[in-house]
N, C-alpha and C positions, 0 to 999 in steps of 0.2 A: 504493500500500500504506500509506504513512504517513497519508494523508488518511482512508482507510477505518478504520485502527486508531483514529484519534482520534475519529471519529464513533461507532464502537462503544463507546469508553470513555465518551463523553458520554451515549449512549443507556443504557448500563448504570448510570450514575449517577442517572438520572431518578427511578426509584422511591425511591432513598435520599433524594432531595431532596424527596420528598413531592409529586411531580407527579401530581395527580389528573386534570389536563386535558391534552389534546393541544394544545400551543401551538407546534408546530413552524413553523407559518406566521407566527408573530409574532416569531420570533427566527431570523435567517439565520446559519447557522454555516458558515464557509468555511475548511476546513483549509489550512494553508500548509506551507512547508518551511523558512522562515527563522526565526531566533530572535527574532521580533517579532510582537506581537499588536496588532491595531487593534480597539479597542472603540468602538462608535458607539451611544450610548444614546438620543440625542435626534433622530434623523433620520427617524423613522417617520411614516407618513401614515394608517395604519389606525385607524378610530374605530368599531368595532362597537358597536351600541347595547346589546348584551347585557353589555358591560363597563361598570361604573359609572364615571362621571367622577370624577376626583380632586377633593376638596373644598378642599384647601389645597396650597400650594407653587406653584412655577413650572410653568406648563403650556404655554409656547410652544415650538414646534419649532425646532431648529437647521437651518434650510433648507439643503439640498444637501450635508449632511455625509455621508449614506449614499453618494451618487453620488461624492463626492470620495474616500471611502475605497476604492471600487472602482478608481478611477483610480490611486490610490497603489499598490494591488496590481499593476495592469498595468505601471506604470512600474518598479516594483522587479523584477518578473519580467523585463522587457526588459533591465534593467541587470545583474542578478545571477543570472539563470537560475533563480530561485525567488521565491516570493511570501510575504508575511507572512500569518499567520492573521488571520481577521477574525470578529468577533461583532457583528451589526447588529440592533438592536431595530427591528422594523417597526411596532410599535404606536405611535400618537401619544403624545406626552408627557402629554396630558390624561387618558390612560388608565393609564399607568405611567411612572415615572421611574427608569430603571435606573442613575442616578447618585446615588441616595439610599438610605438604609437601608430595609429591607423595609417597616417601618411607614408611613413617609412615601411610599415608592414606590408601593405598591399600595393602601393605605388599606382593607384588608379584602376587596377583591374577589378571589375564588378564582382567576379566570383571570389577573388581573394578578399575583397572587402566583406562580403557576406560570410566567408569562413571565419575571418577575424571577429566579426560581430557575434557569430554563433559561439565561438570559443569563449569569449569574455561574457556574453550573456548567460551562458551555462554556469560559469564560475560565480557570477553575481547571484543567480538564482540559488545556487548551493549555499552561498554565504547567508542569504536571507533565511533559508531553511534551517541552517545550523544555529543562527542567532535566535530564532524562535524556539528551537527545541532545547538548546544547551546554554544559551546566553553568551557563549564565546567559542572560539575555535581557532584552527591553524591551517594556513595554506602552505604547502610545500611545493615549490617550483623546481622540477627535476631537470637537470642539465648534465652535460658532460664536458670535461676539459682534458687537455693533454699537456699540461704544464710539466716542467722538469721535475718538480717535487710532487709525487703522486699522492697527495693528501685529499681527503674530502674537504671541499671549501664551502663553508656555511656563510651565506651572505645576509646581512641585516641592514643594508643601505648605509653602512659605515665603511668608508673607503679604507684601503690598506694603509694609506698614509695616516689617516685619523685613528686607526687601531694602534699605531705606534706611539701611544701615550700611556700614562700610568692609569691604574684603576681609579685613583682619586679623581683624575680629570674626567674620566668616563662617567663617574658617578655624580660629580658636582657641576659640570658644565651642562646646562639644560639643553644646549644645542644638540647633544648626542641623542638623548632619549626622545626629544621632540621630532627628530628627523629619521629615526630608525623605523624599520618595518614591523617591530614588535612593541610599538609604543603603548598599546593597551595592556599588553602582558607585563610590561615593566611596572605598571600600576597594580596589577593583579597579583603578581608573584611576591612571595615574602623575601625574595633576594634582590640585590641591586642589579643595575644594568651590567656592570662588569662581571658579576657572578653569573648572570643569566647567559652571557655570550661566551665566557671563557673560564668560568669557575669550575670547581670540582663536581658540580651537578648540572653543568651546561650540557647541551646536546652534543657538543664536540667532545666533552669528557666522557659521556656515556658511550659514544661510538668508539672512542679510543680504548675504553675498557673492554670493548668487544673486538679488538684487533684491527680497527680501521683508524689510522692516523688522520687527524682532522685539524682544521684551522678555522676560526680561533678555538683554542682549547688550553688547558693548563700547560700542556707540553709545548704548544706553539701559539702563544697568545696574540701574535701579530705577524704579518708576512715580512716585515723588514722592507727590503727593496725588491722582493720577488713579485712576480705577477700574481694577482689575486682578484677574483671576481666577487664583488660585494653585493651584486643584485642589480636588477634593471626594472623594466616596465611592470612586469607581472607582480612582483612583491610590493611595488608602489601602489598599483591599482587594486590589488587584492589583499593588502596588509592593512595595518592600523595606523600608519603614519599620518594619514589625513582624516582619521576618525574611524568609528565602527569598532566592533568587538572581535573581528577576525584578524589575527596577527599573521605574519608571513616570513618564511625563511627560504632563501634560494639554496638548493643543494646541488653543488657542482661535483659530479662524480668523476674521478680520474679514470682513464682507460684501463691501465694496468691494475689488476687486483680487484676491480669492481665491475667494469663493463665488458671485459675482454672475453670471458667464458661464461657458460651457463652456470657452472659451479660457483664462480665468484659473484655473479649477479644474485644467485640464491643466498649466498652467505651474507652479502650486504643487505638484502631485503630482510633477512632474519635479524640481523643486528639492528637495523633501523626500527623494525617493528618492536623488538624487545626493549629498545631505548625509549620509545614514545610512551609506553605505559607509565614508568616512573616519572618521566618528564611531565606528563599531564597531571599526575597526582600531586607533584610538588608545586609546579608553577601555575597550572590552571586550577588546582584544587578540585579536580574531578577525576574519578577513575574511568578508564576506557572500557573496562569490562573485567570479567573473571578469567584469569589465565587458564588455558586448557593444556598447558605443558608443565 
């Protein structure tokens, strides 16, 4: 019933969003029951010739991120008896980039525009549903990187340069929490911003405890001068920086050890699923469900 009501809400929104095209095959919408949304903008393979190629911007696919997101759903359902919502763009990034504003994302192509609108309309409908049912929730924007340091990069809209400060500055300068993608969670959690993003009970610490080195985390609180992805359009649009109760984290998965093999994808999906239970209990003050393992 919950899934059907969400799909009906998304369908009802489509005319309001200006969908002149049927793009249901280009955006996979999977309703869930947990207060978590997985957005996967760059995992698509479809390259129909009828859709114009994007003329500027990054066009490379984040390989295996769509498959990884489905494994995350499976592992969370096994652990908690429910699965997160998911929105997966099946168009290749050379045709649309659902992690950019509409102008750069679609570059004028009407089908690409409709795809972008369906993707973000579905995420917004899920946010509304979660807020009504739970009061708060979390968007996880799933990506892939191939940086020299193969760590899981967790983005909160705080640049690498700005992470190169002390915990005291992170906690006392209001500019940090006011501009981050988990702004509402900073108010909700019993921990400080610094503890939330790189303390011993941060998501990075929980992943590291399960053998996935992460940044930021207690082991690697900041990137120094290394390349680091702090987040982009999706965690701005679907996080709590500008209001609302849904916070957001960009999860950049390295190729080696996470996305390269089916075994490693499964291991990471299990680690993330196992981490999110205690993360929600501590920071959101709500259980995700009764563990089945």
